[in-house]
C-alpha positions as CSV (number, residue, x, y, z in Angstrom):
1,M,-65.6,50.1,282.9
2,A,-62.5,51.3,284.8
3,A,-62.6,54.9,286.1
4,H,-60.6,57.4,284.1
5,P,-58.8,60.5,285.4
6,F,-60.1,63.9,284.2
7,T,-59.4,63.8,280.5
8,V,-59.5,66.5,277.8
9,G,-59.3,65.5,274.1
10,F,-57.8,67.8,271.4
11,D,-58.1,67.7,267.7
12,L,-54.7,68.2,265.8
13,D,-54.9,70.1,262.5
14,M,-55.7,73.8,263.1
15,T,-56.4,73.1,266.7
16,L,-53.0,72.2,268.2
17,I,-51.0,72.7,265.1
18,D,-51.0,74.9,262.0
19,S,-50.2,72.2,259.5
20,R,-51.1,74.3,256.4
21,P,-47.5,74.9,255.4
22,G,-46.5,71.3,255.7
23,I,-49.7,70.0,254.0
24,K,-49.2,72.4,251.1
25,A,-45.6,71.2,250.7
26,A,-46.8,67.6,250.7
27,Y,-49.5,68.3,248.1
28,L,-47.0,70.1,245.9
29,E,-44.6,67.1,246.1
30,L,-47.5,64.8,245.3
31,T,-48.3,66.7,242.2
32,A,-44.7,66.7,241.2
33,R,-44.5,62.9,241.5
34,T,-47.9,62.0,239.9
35,G,-48.7,64.9,237.6
36,I,-52.1,65.2,239.3
37,P,-53.1,68.9,239.3
38,I,-54.1,69.4,242.9
39,D,-54.7,73.0,244.0
40,A,-52.7,73.0,247.3
41,E,-53.8,76.5,248.2
42,L,-57.4,75.5,248.1
43,A,-56.9,72.2,249.8
44,I,-55.4,73.7,252.9
45,T,-58.4,76.0,253.4
46,R,-60.6,73.0,254.2
47,L,-58.6,70.8,256.5
48,G,-60.4,68.5,259.0
49,P,-62.0,65.7,257.0
50,P,-60.0,62.6,256.1
51,L,-57.4,62.8,253.3
52,E,-59.5,60.6,251.0
53,Q,-62.3,63.1,251.0
54,E,-60.0,65.9,249.7
55,L,-58.3,63.7,247.2
56,A,-61.7,62.7,245.7
57,H,-61.9,66.3,244.4
58,W,-58.8,65.7,242.3
59,V,-58.2,62.0,241.7
60,P,-60.4,59.4,239.9
61,A,-62.2,57.2,242.5
62,E,-60.3,54.1,241.6
63,R,-56.9,55.8,242.3
64,V,-57.8,57.5,245.6
65,D,-56.4,54.8,247.9
66,E,-53.2,54.5,245.8
67,V,-52.6,58.3,245.8
68,A,-53.4,58.5,249.5
69,D,-50.8,55.9,250.3
70,L,-48.2,57.9,248.3
71,Y,-49.1,61.1,250.1
72,R,-48.8,59.6,253.5
73,A,-45.4,58.1,252.5
74,L,-44.2,61.6,251.4
75,Y,-45.7,63.3,254.4
76,P,-42.9,62.8,257.0
77,R,-40.2,64.3,254.8
78,H,-42.2,67.2,253.5
79,A,-44.9,68.2,256.0
80,I,-43.5,67.8,259.5
81,A,-40.8,70.4,259.7
82,P,-42.8,73.3,258.1
83,S,-45.8,72.9,260.4
84,L,-46.1,75.0,263.6
85,A,-47.7,74.9,267.0
86,M,-50.8,77.0,267.2
87,P,-50.7,79.9,269.7
88,G,-51.4,78.6,273.1
89,A,-51.2,74.9,272.2
90,R,-48.5,73.9,274.7
91,E,-50.1,76.0,277.4
92,A,-53.5,74.4,276.8
93,V,-52.0,70.9,277.3
94,A,-50.1,72.1,280.3
95,A,-53.3,73.5,281.8
96,V,-54.9,70.1,281.7
97,R,-51.9,68.6,283.5
98,R,-51.8,71.4,286.0
99,L,-55.3,70.3,287.1
100,G,-54.2,66.6,287.4
101,G,-55.8,65.6,284.1
102,R,-54.8,63.7,281.0
103,A,-54.5,65.3,277.5
104,I,-55.2,63.1,274.5
105,V,-55.2,63.8,270.8
106,V,-58.0,62.4,268.6
107,T,-57.6,63.2,264.9
108,A,-58.6,62.1,261.4
109,K,-54.9,62.2,260.5
110,H,-52.8,59.1,259.8
111,E,-51.8,58.2,263.4
112,P,-48.0,57.8,262.8
113,N,-47.8,61.2,261.1
114,A,-49.8,62.8,264.0
115,K,-47.3,61.4,266.4
116,L,-44.4,62.8,264.3
117,H,-46.0,66.3,264.4
118,L,-46.4,66.2,268.2
119,S,-42.9,64.9,268.8
120,H,-41.3,67.5,266.4
121,L,-43.1,70.3,268.2
122,G,-42.5,69.0,271.7
123,I,-46.3,68.6,272.6
124,E,-46.7,65.6,274.8
125,A,-50.0,63.8,274.7
126,D,-51.0,61.0,277.0
127,A,-52.5,59.2,274.0
128,V,-52.7,59.8,270.3
129,I,-55.6,58.2,268.4
130,G,-55.7,58.7,264.6
131,W,-58.0,57.8,261.7
132,L,-61.2,59.0,263.4
133,W,-63.4,61.7,261.9
134,A,-66.5,63.5,263.2
135,E,-68.9,61.2,265.1
136,A,-66.3,58.4,264.9
137,K,-64.1,60.4,267.3
138,A,-66.6,59.6,270.0
139,E,-65.2,56.0,270.0
140,A,-61.9,57.2,271.4
141,L,-63.3,60.0,273.5
142,R,-65.6,57.4,275.3
143,E,-62.8,54.9,275.6
144,H,-60.5,57.4,277.3
145,G,-63.3,58.9,279.4
146,A,-62.9,62.4,277.9
147,S,-65.3,64.9,279.4
148,V,-64.1,67.8,277.1
149,Y,-63.2,67.8,273.5
150,V,-61.5,70.8,271.8
151,G,-61.5,71.2,268.0
152,D,-61.8,73.7,265.2
153,H,-64.3,72.0,262.9
154,T,-68.0,71.2,263.0
155,G,-67.0,67.6,262.7
156,D,-65.2,68.0,266.0
157,V,-68.3,69.4,267.6
158,R,-70.3,66.4,266.3
159,G,-67.7,64.0,267.7
160,A,-67.8,65.7,271.2
161,R,-71.6,65.7,271.3
162,T,-71.9,62.1,270.2
163,A,-69.5,61.2,273.0
164,G,-71.4,63.2,275.6
165,A,-68.4,65.4,276.1
166,H,-68.3,69.2,276.5
167,S,-67.6,70.7,273.1
168,V,-65.1,73.5,273.1
169,A,-64.5,75.0,269.7
170,V,-61.7,77.3,268.5
171,S,-62.3,79.5,265.5
172,T,-58.7,78.9,264.1
173,G,-59.7,76.5,261.3
174,P,-62.0,76.5,258.3
175,C,-65.2,77.0,260.3
176,E,-66.4,80.4,261.5
177,A,-67.5,81.0,265.1
178,D,-71.2,81.2,264.1
179,E,-71.0,77.9,262.2
180,L,-69.4,76.2,265.2
181,R,-72.1,77.6,267.5
182,A,-74.8,76.5,265.1
183,A,-73.3,73.0,265.1
184,G,-73.8,72.8,268.9
185,A,-70.5,73.9,270.4
186,D,-70.9,74.6,274.1
187,V,-68.4,77.4,273.9
188,V,-66.4,79.0,271.2
189,L,-63.0,80.5,271.9
190,P,-60.9,82.7,269.5
191,D,-57.9,80.4,269.9
192,L,-56.2,78.2,272.5
193,T,-54.7,81.1,274.4
194,A,-58.1,81.5,276.0
195,F,-58.4,77.8,276.9
196,P,-56.5,77.6,280.3
197,E,-58.7,80.3,281.9
198,W,-61.8,78.6,280.6
199,L,-60.6,75.2,281.8
200,E,-60.0,76.6,285.3
201,R,-63.6,77.8,285.4
202,Y,-64.9,74.6,284.0
203,A,-63.1,72.6,286.7
204,E,-64.8,74.7,289.3
205,G,-68.2,73.3,288.1
206,P,-71.0,74.2,285.8
207,E,-72.1,77.3,287.7
208,A,-68.6,78.9,287.2
209,V,-68.7,78.2,283.5
210,A,-72.3,79.4,283.0
211,G,-71.5,82.6,285.0
212,S,-68.8,83.8,282.6
213,V,-68.6,84.4,278.9
214,A,-65.8,83.4,276.6
215,P,-64.0,86.1,274.6
216,E,-65.5,84.9,271.3
217,D,-69.0,84.8,272.9
218,R,-69.4,88.1,274.5
219,A,-72.8,88.6,272.8
220,A,-73.9,85.1,273.7
221,T,-75.3,83.7,277.0
222,D,-75.7,80.1,276.0
223,L,-72.7,78.6,277.7
224,A,-73.3,75.3,279.3
């Protein structure tokens, strides 16, 4: 296998971007078009898993694929503009590049829509790989030689661990810090604003990382 430069993978929703306003707008439009009563406020509190898993709460099984296709078709018009970059997102990607590394995005989202988000927000990734959730994210992480994966969900932690990558979790999504730690995250940060400092320590080697404690983990000593 060809050698890869230093590579960091990032999740998208609630890690790099706050897509809740856009996703809510897309669900409201979906309800308006189909008459299916989807609680958009509830749906945006559990982002992370594939769309079909959320739709299964609201749509008969035989219609999930049909409704998912419609949602994805509505998404570019309704969900891209309202969504925002998470605090520190651009700086986190820049920190990887400053160290001579590559930043990739590995997400469960429909890949074309993921690319639209990044383009709209001016976040440049070296690669964007969509349609992968939890352990399946390891496929892309291994392919691109990612040694670190950053995400907000326990599914992201599982993906990192399956790939043998260092799991950095941010508690900006639906999972609490304690839940992320219990899932096996190597470090939990409050958000991406803390990531550049952590990455610089990580780049110095395991001893530098183990010798300091992330802001969200002041009471913990289990950094690896």
